[in-house]
PLY file of the C-alpha trace (Angstrom):
ply
format ascii 1.0
element vertex 588
property float x
property float y
property float z
element edge 587
property int vertex1
property int vertex2
end_header
-1.01 -2.19 1.18
-0.64 1.54 1.61
-1.38 4.32 -0.82
1.45 4.93 -3.23
2.23 8.44 -4.35
4.93 10.07 -6.40
5.25 7.37 -9.06
3.23 7.90 -12.21
2.56 5.54 -15.05
-0.10 5.84 -17.67
-0.58 5.59 -21.38
-1.58 9.26 -21.51
1.66 11.27 -21.59
-0.17 14.54 -22.13
-2.35 16.53 -19.68
-5.95 15.36 -19.04
-8.29 16.30 -21.83
-10.58 19.28 -21.22
-14.35 18.76 -21.54
-15.56 18.65 -25.12
-17.30 21.78 -26.36
-20.13 19.61 -27.67
-22.46 17.49 -25.57
-20.58 14.39 -24.35
-21.81 11.07 -25.66
-24.00 9.47 -23.02
-24.09 5.69 -23.46
-27.15 3.83 -22.23
-27.06 2.90 -18.55
-26.92 -0.87 -17.99
-28.67 -2.53 -15.06
-27.15 -2.01 -11.62
-25.49 -5.32 -10.66
-26.29 -4.62 -7.00
-30.00 -4.09 -7.64
-32.39 -6.80 -6.33
-32.69 -9.72 -8.70
-29.69 -8.81 -10.87
-26.16 -10.14 -10.64
-23.34 -10.52 -13.10
-21.93 -13.96 -13.91
-19.10 -14.73 -11.51
-15.73 -14.66 -13.31
-12.99 -17.25 -13.16
-10.48 -14.41 -13.65
-10.41 -10.64 -13.27
-8.59 -8.29 -15.69
-7.92 -4.68 -14.70
-6.72 -1.58 -16.49
-3.79 0.22 -14.85
-4.49 3.97 -14.92
-8.01 4.92 -13.84
-8.63 1.56 -12.17
-5.69 0.44 -10.04
-4.16 3.94 -9.86
-5.51 7.45 -10.06
-3.29 9.73 -12.14
-2.51 13.25 -10.95
-0.46 15.54 -13.14
2.57 17.06 -11.43
2.70 20.87 -11.98
6.50 20.88 -12.13
6.63 17.81 -14.39
7.14 19.53 -17.78
10.02 21.62 -16.44
11.63 18.61 -14.75
11.35 16.67 -18.00
12.90 19.48 -20.06
15.83 19.65 -17.63
16.32 15.88 -17.85
16.34 15.95 -21.67
18.71 18.91 -21.62
21.19 16.91 -19.52
20.77 13.85 -21.75
21.56 15.86 -24.89
24.49 17.63 -23.24
26.23 14.23 -22.97
26.46 14.30 -26.74
27.60 17.91 -26.92
24.15 19.18 -27.94
22.88 22.28 -26.17
19.21 23.25 -26.20
17.38 25.55 -23.79
14.78 24.08 -21.46
12.20 26.43 -23.00
12.92 25.04 -26.47
12.73 21.44 -25.26
9.56 22.00 -23.27
7.85 23.52 -26.32
9.05 20.68 -28.56
7.79 17.99 -26.21
4.48 19.79 -25.62
3.87 19.70 -29.38
4.83 16.03 -29.44
2.42 15.18 -26.61
-0.40 17.03 -28.38
0.21 15.15 -31.63
0.50 11.87 -29.75
-2.90 12.45 -28.14
-4.50 12.80 -31.56
-2.80 9.59 -32.69
-4.18 7.74 -29.66
-7.72 8.96 -30.36
-7.55 7.93 -34.00
-6.08 4.55 -33.02
-9.06 3.95 -30.71
-11.35 4.13 -33.73
-9.49 1.29 -35.47
-10.76 -2.29 -34.96
-7.32 -3.79 -34.32
-4.78 -1.03 -33.63
-1.08 -1.73 -33.29
1.26 -0.02 -30.84
4.27 2.07 -31.78
7.75 1.08 -30.66
9.56 3.27 -28.12
11.82 4.53 -30.88
8.83 5.56 -33.01
7.16 7.45 -30.15
10.31 9.46 -29.54
11.52 9.80 -33.12
8.21 10.55 -34.86
6.46 12.54 -32.13
8.43 13.80 -29.15
11.72 14.70 -30.88
10.64 14.98 -34.50
11.57 18.66 -34.87
15.06 18.35 -33.35
18.17 18.20 -35.56
19.45 14.81 -36.71
22.14 14.33 -34.04
20.11 15.08 -30.90
17.08 13.34 -32.37
19.14 10.18 -33.00
20.53 10.33 -29.44
17.02 10.51 -27.95
15.83 7.69 -30.22
18.69 5.49 -29.01
17.70 6.25 -25.41
13.94 6.01 -26.10
13.10 3.23 -23.66
14.71 4.97 -20.70
13.37 8.35 -21.77
9.77 7.11 -21.86
10.21 5.52 -18.46
11.50 8.83 -17.12
8.56 10.67 -18.67
6.12 8.32 -16.97
7.78 8.89 -13.62
8.13 12.66 -14.03
4.98 14.26 -15.38
2.46 12.50 -13.11
1.91 11.05 -9.66
-0.24 8.02 -8.91
-2.39 7.02 -5.95
-3.87 3.59 -5.36
-7.60 3.92 -5.88
-10.02 3.21 -3.02
-11.01 -0.44 -2.82
-8.06 -1.86 -4.76
-6.30 -3.42 -1.74
-9.55 -5.06 -0.62
-10.42 -6.21 -4.15
-7.03 -7.86 -4.67
-7.12 -9.50 -1.24
-10.61 -10.89 -1.96
-9.47 -12.34 -5.31
-6.47 -13.94 -3.65
-8.66 -15.54 -0.98
-11.20 -16.71 -3.58
-8.49 -18.10 -5.93
-9.53 -15.72 -8.71
-6.36 -14.89 -10.71
-5.93 -11.22 -11.60
-4.19 -9.67 -14.61
-3.39 -6.19 -15.93
-4.38 -5.12 -19.45
-3.15 -1.60 -20.19
-2.11 0.70 -23.00
1.31 2.02 -22.05
4.32 3.67 -23.63
6.42 2.34 -20.75
5.21 -0.95 -19.36
8.50 -1.03 -17.49
7.49 2.03 -15.46
4.07 0.50 -14.75
5.71 -2.67 -13.44
8.02 -0.61 -11.27
5.10 1.34 -9.81
3.22 -1.88 -9.09
6.26 -3.37 -7.38
7.03 -0.29 -5.29
3.36 -0.01 -4.24
3.43 -3.61 -3.01
0.77 -4.74 -5.50
2.87 -6.84 -7.89
2.48 -10.15 -5.98
-1.30 -10.05 -6.50
-1.07 -10.16 -10.30
-0.47 -13.36 -12.26
0.20 -11.53 -15.55
0.67 -7.97 -16.80
-0.05 -7.16 -20.46
1.15 -3.77 -21.71
0.72 -2.49 -25.24
4.33 -1.41 -25.74
5.50 -4.90 -24.79
3.08 -6.93 -26.96
2.86 -4.59 -29.99
-0.91 -4.01 -30.02
-3.12 -1.62 -28.08
-6.71 -1.47 -26.89
-9.37 -1.59 -28.25
-7.67 -4.50 -30.06
-9.50 -7.46 -28.48
-6.36 -9.59 -28.51
-4.97 -7.52 -25.61
-7.61 -9.09 -23.39
-7.28 -12.45 -25.11
-3.56 -12.59 -24.29
-4.18 -11.88 -20.61
-7.01 -14.41 -20.34
-5.01 -17.15 -22.05
-2.00 -16.42 -19.85
-4.26 -17.20 -16.87
-5.39 -20.45 -18.50
-8.82 -19.01 -19.30
-10.87 -17.72 -22.22
-12.13 -14.10 -22.32
-15.73 -15.17 -21.64
-14.59 -16.51 -18.27
-13.32 -13.09 -17.19
-14.48 -9.61 -16.26
-12.63 -6.63 -17.65
-12.52 -3.38 -15.67
-11.44 -0.14 -17.35
-12.14 3.59 -17.25
-12.61 4.63 -20.91
-15.44 4.09 -23.37
-13.45 4.16 -26.62
-10.63 1.86 -25.49
-11.73 -0.27 -22.57
-15.45 -0.84 -23.18
-14.82 -1.40 -26.88
-11.99 -3.85 -26.17
-14.04 -5.80 -23.65
-17.03 -6.13 -25.99
-14.90 -7.13 -28.95
-13.09 -9.74 -26.88
-16.36 -11.19 -25.57
-15.69 -10.94 -21.85
-18.41 -11.99 -19.43
-18.81 -8.43 -18.15
-17.30 -5.02 -18.81
-17.14 -2.74 -15.78
-16.00 0.88 -15.57
-14.50 2.74 -12.63
-15.03 6.41 -13.33
-12.05 8.70 -14.05
-11.61 12.04 -15.81
-11.59 10.12 -19.13
-14.85 8.24 -18.63
-17.60 10.72 -19.49
-15.89 12.53 -22.38
-14.88 9.99 -25.03
-13.27 11.54 -28.13
-16.10 10.21 -30.30
-19.45 8.44 -29.90
-19.08 4.83 -28.77
-21.75 2.27 -29.61
-21.12 -0.12 -26.74
-21.87 0.38 -23.06
-20.46 -1.10 -19.88
-22.47 -3.52 -17.77
-21.92 -1.23 -14.78
-20.14 2.01 -13.95
-18.84 2.69 -10.46
-17.24 5.69 -8.81
-14.25 3.59 -7.79
-13.13 -0.07 -7.46
-15.15 -0.57 -4.29
-18.13 -1.06 -6.60
-16.28 -3.81 -8.45
-15.65 -5.60 -5.17
-19.34 -5.34 -4.24
-20.36 -6.72 -7.65
-17.87 -9.57 -7.34
-19.16 -10.52 -3.92
-22.72 -10.45 -5.23
-21.94 -12.56 -8.29
-23.22 -16.11 -8.73
-21.32 -19.27 -7.92
-18.22 -19.90 -10.01
-18.91 -21.01 -13.55
-16.71 -21.83 -16.49
-19.18 -20.47 -19.05
-20.53 -16.95 -18.71
-23.33 -15.16 -20.52
-22.08 -12.90 -23.30
-23.89 -9.54 -23.18
-22.81 -8.81 -26.77
-21.47 -10.88 -29.63
-17.64 -10.76 -29.52
-16.02 -8.68 -32.22
-14.51 -10.88 -34.94
-10.75 -10.54 -34.58
-7.89 -12.09 -36.47
-6.40 -15.15 -34.79
-3.12 -13.44 -34.06
-2.14 -9.75 -34.16
1.13 -8.37 -35.43
3.81 -9.08 -32.87
7.07 -7.46 -31.89
9.03 -10.03 -33.85
7.27 -8.92 -37.06
8.22 -5.26 -36.70
10.59 -3.65 -39.15
13.47 -2.05 -37.23
12.90 1.69 -36.80
15.86 3.62 -38.16
17.06 6.92 -36.78
17.48 8.25 -40.35
21.12 9.36 -40.23
22.02 12.86 -41.35
22.51 13.34 -45.06
26.01 14.69 -44.46
28.59 13.20 -42.13
29.79 15.10 -39.10
33.32 16.38 -38.70
33.95 15.19 -35.15
35.80 12.13 -33.94
34.32 9.39 -31.81
35.04 6.11 -30.09
32.46 3.43 -30.81
32.94 0.54 -28.42
31.51 -2.92 -27.81
30.40 -3.88 -24.32
30.62 -7.63 -23.58
34.21 -8.85 -23.78
35.51 -5.31 -24.29
34.33 -2.81 -21.68
33.60 -5.66 -19.32
34.29 -9.36 -19.03
31.82 -11.99 -17.90
31.83 -13.70 -14.53
29.30 -16.54 -14.28
27.43 -16.85 -10.97
25.01 -19.81 -11.19
23.20 -18.73 -8.02
21.99 -15.54 -9.74
20.34 -17.47 -12.58
18.90 -19.99 -10.13
17.33 -17.18 -8.09
15.86 -15.67 -11.27
14.39 -19.05 -12.29
12.82 -19.37 -8.85
11.23 -15.91 -9.27
9.77 -16.88 -12.65
8.40 -20.15 -11.29
6.86 -18.19 -8.41
5.13 -15.86 -10.85
3.68 -18.81 -12.77
2.54 -20.39 -9.52
0.14 -17.45 -9.03
-1.99 -19.09 -11.70
-4.29 -21.52 -9.82
-3.11 -25.11 -10.23
0.32 -24.28 -11.65
3.27 -26.20 -10.22
6.15 -25.10 -12.46
9.52 -25.51 -10.76
12.71 -23.46 -10.94
14.50 -26.51 -12.36
12.06 -26.60 -15.29
12.63 -22.90 -15.96
16.41 -23.40 -15.93
16.09 -26.28 -18.41
13.89 -24.15 -20.67
16.40 -21.28 -20.59
19.27 -23.64 -21.41
17.34 -24.95 -24.41
16.51 -21.44 -25.60
20.13 -20.34 -25.28
21.23 -23.27 -27.44
18.56 -22.37 -30.00
19.71 -18.73 -29.95
23.34 -19.67 -30.47
22.51 -21.82 -33.49
20.22 -19.11 -34.85
22.99 -16.50 -34.64
25.47 -18.83 -36.37
23.09 -19.57 -39.24
22.09 -15.93 -39.68
25.69 -14.71 -39.80
26.51 -17.37 -42.38
23.56 -16.28 -44.52
24.62 -12.63 -44.22
28.15 -13.43 -45.31
26.82 -15.54 -48.19
24.10 -13.36 -49.70
23.76 -10.22 -47.57
20.70 -11.39 -45.61
19.76 -8.73 -43.06
20.79 -9.64 -39.53
17.88 -9.01 -37.20
18.20 -9.35 -33.45
16.15 -12.00 -31.68
13.20 -10.39 -29.91
12.17 -10.99 -26.33
8.97 -12.81 -27.43
11.02 -15.06 -29.71
13.51 -16.00 -27.00
10.93 -16.61 -24.29
8.69 -18.35 -26.80
11.57 -20.79 -27.22
11.70 -21.21 -23.42
7.97 -22.00 -23.47
8.50 -24.55 -26.26
11.08 -26.37 -24.16
8.82 -26.10 -21.12
5.84 -27.36 -23.11
3.29 -24.87 -21.72
2.53 -21.25 -20.81
3.29 -19.94 -24.31
0.96 -16.94 -23.98
2.18 -16.04 -20.50
5.79 -15.96 -21.67
4.84 -13.80 -24.62
3.01 -11.29 -22.40
5.83 -11.12 -19.86
8.72 -11.43 -22.34
10.04 -7.86 -22.24
10.19 -7.74 -18.45
11.67 -11.23 -18.26
14.40 -10.29 -20.72
15.53 -7.26 -18.73
15.67 -9.29 -15.52
17.41 -12.16 -17.29
20.01 -9.74 -18.62
21.01 -8.93 -15.06
20.83 -12.53 -13.83
22.64 -14.51 -16.54
26.08 -13.14 -15.68
27.98 -10.58 -13.68
30.56 -8.27 -15.21
33.97 -6.98 -14.20
35.53 -3.97 -15.87
38.51 -4.76 -18.07
41.73 -3.26 -16.62
42.61 0.02 -18.32
39.08 0.67 -19.58
38.38 3.60 -17.27
41.61 5.24 -18.41
40.66 4.76 -22.09
37.22 6.30 -21.66
38.60 9.20 -19.64
41.32 9.89 -22.22
38.81 9.92 -25.09
36.43 12.19 -23.18
39.32 14.55 -22.39
40.19 14.65 -26.10
36.64 15.73 -26.91
35.64 12.43 -28.50
32.05 11.25 -28.17
31.80 7.67 -26.84
28.93 5.48 -28.04
28.45 1.88 -26.90
27.49 -0.37 -29.83
26.47 -3.78 -28.53
24.84 -7.00 -29.67
22.70 -7.90 -26.68
19.36 -9.40 -25.70
19.05 -6.83 -22.90
20.35 -3.35 -23.60
18.87 -2.01 -20.40
19.40 -4.93 -18.03
22.77 -6.22 -19.24
24.53 -3.23 -20.82
23.38 0.06 -19.27
22.95 -1.41 -15.80
26.46 -2.88 -15.90
28.09 0.35 -17.03
26.19 2.36 -14.42
27.10 -0.16 -11.73
30.79 0.25 -12.53
30.65 4.05 -12.50
31.42 4.49 -16.21
28.15 6.07 -17.34
29.55 9.61 -17.08
31.76 8.90 -20.09
29.05 7.46 -22.37
27.18 9.64 -24.84
24.56 7.02 -25.74
23.96 3.30 -26.27
23.05 1.65 -29.57
21.89 -1.84 -28.60
20.79 -4.53 -31.03
17.66 -5.51 -29.07
16.45 -1.90 -29.29
17.52 -1.14 -32.86
16.38 -4.55 -34.15
19.64 -5.09 -36.07
22.79 -6.97 -35.03
26.39 -6.29 -35.89
27.83 -6.63 -38.52
24.83 -4.80 -40.05
26.28 -1.37 -40.93
23.08 0.43 -39.89
23.82 -0.06 -36.20
27.23 1.65 -36.68
25.75 4.42 -38.82
23.25 5.28 -36.10
26.10 5.61 -33.60
27.98 7.92 -35.99
24.90 10.11 -36.37
24.47 10.38 -32.61
28.12 11.39 -32.19
28.11 13.80 -35.13
31.27 12.00 -36.22
33.07 11.51 -39.49
33.81 7.78 -39.98
37.28 8.69 -41.23
38.02 10.19 -37.79
36.30 7.45 -35.80
37.66 4.47 -33.89
35.86 1.23 -33.15
36.99 -1.18 -30.44
35.59 -4.71 -30.40
36.66 -8.30 -29.93
35.02 -10.20 -32.81
36.33 -9.89 -36.40
33.11 -11.08 -38.09
30.74 -8.92 -36.04
32.75 -5.91 -34.91
35.54 -5.27 -37.39
33.59 -6.36 -40.49
30.59 -4.21 -39.55
32.74 -1.18 -38.82
34.48 -1.66 -42.16
31.13 -1.79 -43.97
30.17 1.49 -42.29
33.38 3.14 -43.48
35.01 3.47 -40.05
38.71 4.05 -40.56
40.19 2.68 -37.34
38.98 -0.83 -36.50
40.73 -2.19 -33.42
40.27 -5.65 -31.92
41.25 -6.54 -28.38
42.49 -9.87 -27.09
41.06 -11.66 -24.06
37.52 -11.90 -25.42
35.80 -14.85 -27.06
38.01 -14.86 -30.20
41.28 -16.78 -30.34
44.55 -15.09 -31.22
44.87 -16.73 -34.65
41.54 -15.37 -35.82
42.41 -11.89 -34.58
45.70 -11.96 -36.45
43.94 -13.18 -39.60
41.58 -10.18 -39.42
44.60 -7.90 -39.14
46.31 -9.58 -42.08
43.33 -9.36 -44.44
42.58 -5.73 -43.52
39.28 -6.32 -41.70
40.98 -4.91 -38.58
43.56 -2.13 -38.53
45.09 -3.02 -35.16
45.02 -5.67 -32.44
45.74 -4.66 -28.83
46.08 -6.52 -25.55
44.93 -3.65 -23.34
42.75 -0.52 -23.59
45.87 1.45 -22.64
47.43 0.46 -25.96
44.48 2.05 -27.72
45.04 5.24 -25.73
48.55 5.37 -27.17
47.30 4.72 -30.72
44.69 7.47 -30.52
47.08 10.00 -29.01
49.68 9.21 -31.68
47.07 9.67 -34.41
45.89 12.99 -32.95
49.48 14.21 -32.64
50.21 13.32 -36.26
0 1
1 2
2 3
3 4
4 5
5 6
6 7
7 8
8 9
9 10
10 11
11 12
12 13
13 14
14 15
15 16
16 17
17 18
18 19
19 20
20 21
21 22
22 23
23 24
24 25
25 26
26 27
27 28
28 29
29 30
30 31
31 32
32 33
33 34
34 35
35 36
36 37
37 38
38 39
39 40
40 41
41 42
42 43
43 44
44 45
45 46
46 47
47 48
48 49
49 50
50 51
51 52
52 53
53 54
54 55
55 56
56 57
57 58
58 59
59 60
60 61
61 62
62 63
63 64
64 65
65 66
66 67
67 68
68 69
69 70
70 71
71 72
72 73
73 74
74 75
75 76
76 77
77 78
78 79
79 80
80 81
81 82
82 83
83 84
84 85
85 86
86 87
87 88
88 89
89 90
90 91
91 92
92 93
93 94
94 95
95 96
96 97
97 98
98 99
99 100
100 101
101 102
102 103
103 104
104 105
105 106
106 107
107 108
108 109
109 110
110 111
111 112
112 113
113 114
114 115
115 116
116 117
117 118
118 119
119 120
120 121
121 122
122 123
123 124
124 125
125 126
126 127
127 128
128 129
129 130
130 131
131 132
132 133
133 134
134 135
135 136
136 137
137 138
138 139
139 140
140 141
141 142
142 143
143 144
144 145
145 146
146 147
147 148
148 149
149 150
150 151
151 152
152 153
153 154
154 155
155 156
156 157
157 158
158 159
159 160
160 161
161 162
162 163
163 164
164 165
165 166
166 167
167 168
168 169
169 170
170 171
171 172
172 173
173 174
174 175
175 176
176 177
177 178
178 179
179 180
180 181
181 182
182 183
183 184
184 185
185 186
186 187
187 188
188 189
189 190
190 191
191 192
192 193
193 194
194 195
195 196
196 197
197 198
198 199
199 200
200 201
201 202
202 203
203 204
204 205
205 206
206 207
207 208
208 209
209 210
210 211
211 212
212 213
213 214
214 215
215 216
216 217
217 218
218 219
219 220
220 221
221 222
222 223
223 224
224 225
225 226
226 227
227 228
228 229
229 230
230 231
231 232
232 233
233 234
234 235
235 236
236 237
237 238
238 239
239 240
240 241
241 242
242 243
243 244
244 245
245 246
246 247
247 248
248 249
249 250
250 251
251 252
252 253
253 254
254 255
255 256
256 257
257 258
258 259
259 260
260 261
261 262
262 263
263 264
264 265
265 266
266 267
267 268
268 269
269 270
270 271
271 272
272 273
273 274
274 275
275 276
276 277
277 278
278 279
279 280
280 281
281 282
282 283
283 284
284 285
285 286
286 287
287 288
288 289
289 290
290 291
291 292
292 293
293 294
294 295
295 296
296 297
297 298
298 299
299 300
300 301
301 302
302 303
303 304
304 305
305 306
306 307
307 308
308 309
309 310
310 311
311 312
312 313
313 314
314 315
315 316
316 317
317 318
318 319
319 320
320 321
321 322
322 323
323 324
324 325
325 326
326 327
327 328
328 329
329 330
330 331
331 332
332 333
333 334
334 335
335 336
336 337
337 338
338 339
339 340
340 341
341 342
342 343
343 344
344 345
345 346
346 347
347 348
348 349
349 350
350 351
351 352
352 353
353 354
354 355
355 356
356 357
357 358
358 359
359 360
360 361
361 362
362 363
363 364
364 365
365 366
366 367
367 368
368 369
369 370
370 371
371 372
372 373
373 374
374 375
375 376
376 377
377 378
378 379
379 380
380 381
381 382
382 383
383 384
384 385
385 386
386 387
387 388
388 389
389 390
390 391
391 392
392 393
393 394
394 395
395 396
396 397
397 398
398 399
399 400
400 401
401 402
402 403
403 404
404 405
405 406
406 407
407 408
408 409
409 410
410 411
411 412
412 413
413 414
414 415
415 416
416 417
417 418
418 419
419 420
420 421
421 422
422 423
423 424
424 425
425 426
426 427
427 428
428 429
429 430
430 431
431 432
432 433
433 434
434 435
435 436
436 437
437 438
438 439
439 440
440 441
441 442
442 443
443 444
444 445
445 446
446 447
447 448
448 449
449 450
450 451
451 452
452 453
453 454
454 455
455 456
456 457
457 458
458 459
459 460
460 461
461 462
462 463
463 464
464 465
465 466
466 467
467 468
468 469
469 470
470 471
471 472
472 473
473 474
474 475
475 476
476 477
477 478
478 479
479 480
480 481
481 482
482 483
483 484
484 485
485 486
486 487
487 488
488 489
489 490
490 491
491 492
492 493
493 494
494 495
495 496
496 497
497 498
498 499
499 500
500 501
501 502
502 503
503 504
504 505
505 506
506 507
507 508
508 509
509 510
510 511
511 512
512 513
513 514
514 515
515 516
516 517
517 518
518 519
519 520
520 521
521 522
522 523
523 524
524 525
525 526
526 527
527 528
528 529
529 530
530 531
531 532
532 533
533 534
534 535
535 536
536 537
537 538
538 539
539 540
540 541
541 542
542 543
543 544
544 545
545 546
546 547
547 548
548 549
549 550
550 551
551 552
552 553
553 554
554 555
555 556
556 557
557 558
558 559
559 560
560 561
561 562
562 563
563 564
564 565
565 566
566 567
567 568
568 569
569 570
570 571
571 572
572 573
573 574
574 575
575 576
576 577
577 578
578 579
579 580
580 581
581 582
582 583
583 584
584 585
585 586
586 587
């Protein structure tokens, strides 16, 4: 395992904090675990923080300028033009405010994490006008990943390769417990550094909806390994987040590897670590010196009383982009993805390979023997559950207006775990990553003939193009597919149900797309393939031109019925027919 540079990933999106003007809080020094006659209880599992433990973060001097240029290009896709100086200043203010929020959250006993859309909408882009702000909110997940891989570099800390190798040899499962605004970027860094195979679970705050010092962060990781917190050590680098979380969770030992955050906590912290080391080599020495394996470890402090379960991602209220108070005057094409831009091609081998990967991950937990066949059966059961859930929810919406929420990754993979009969906590911790990978594996896509010509014609006419899709994987299934087929240059933004939290036909998902495009619904076209989801939702949002296309999942009779009752305004067999309709409308 070599050092890995050039790929950042940390919860702290702002520059390192300067030393406090007052005297830093100096917690009491615990006994040295390497001193004669003193050892820590040997853990059955080891939990590590990401930044400051596995990786050392180094800010990239050119990062803020690179980020401003990236955001400038992103906004230009929607016809919004802002100088890099303006964007750099806006984001600098957002980072500063976000740092204060993190410090105040660390004082709370059980803090929750913000969604990607909240981080971008309420902090990073809060002073931008409605249109560009809505565009950045829609692209929040990818934007935060880009931020993490732009403003900082990361190096593997000394001793990490040896520590992970020792744990593997000693059958001590290892997990990550980290506050992060982009767990996806952290996973990518781990994979590219060659470290991912050593970890049995990775728990990131943006993926599970809570953040350290909430003790449940550690509880989730321990349970995913088949352990309890008091059977684990937790290694971090901060007093206010890591030491507090470890003590509240009741781990067997809390260790600190020193970073620029360690000696200057934002406020006085009552708890202290069992040992502080300059780097992870000290953790390895302490682990080697620890007693024989035991299932019950001494608790240095009483665990902090926590609620049995924290708020989860499925309990979150969808974060709205707050559309502009007045409609725009432009025209736009809002377009569905599956069945419209592209059509599905099923390749069973892709899903089988994915199931084998998941089983391999579970097999990193000592004693686990989950097979790929069991994973496939669990996915099949969850898909059936999801299909029935969608049918019932749409019926309720049509009956009494019940809000149509999208299934969350933890809900879907929780259903997989129910069918599997085990590993419920592991699937919850890994749900977001599993969903993105599943989105790529469950099917391949081929572009519908004539689609490139439609998108090019709309772009040439000055129309903004926004993808509006019901999907369980906006990044893995929708964006990746469009990028793969070379169509991304035409797309202004993506409004995906798994990111917004609402499914079509909820009008809010259409309204957000209109805000991004700065479009007047009277001048806007929507192209979909489902009358109940696509045409009905567009109608509720006031979109004038609601076109359905044949060749999707809806039979011809139902499409004609939607045309007859006015839900749809046109039915076409090819995207080229829509080109003709739009050109005729513009000409008239």
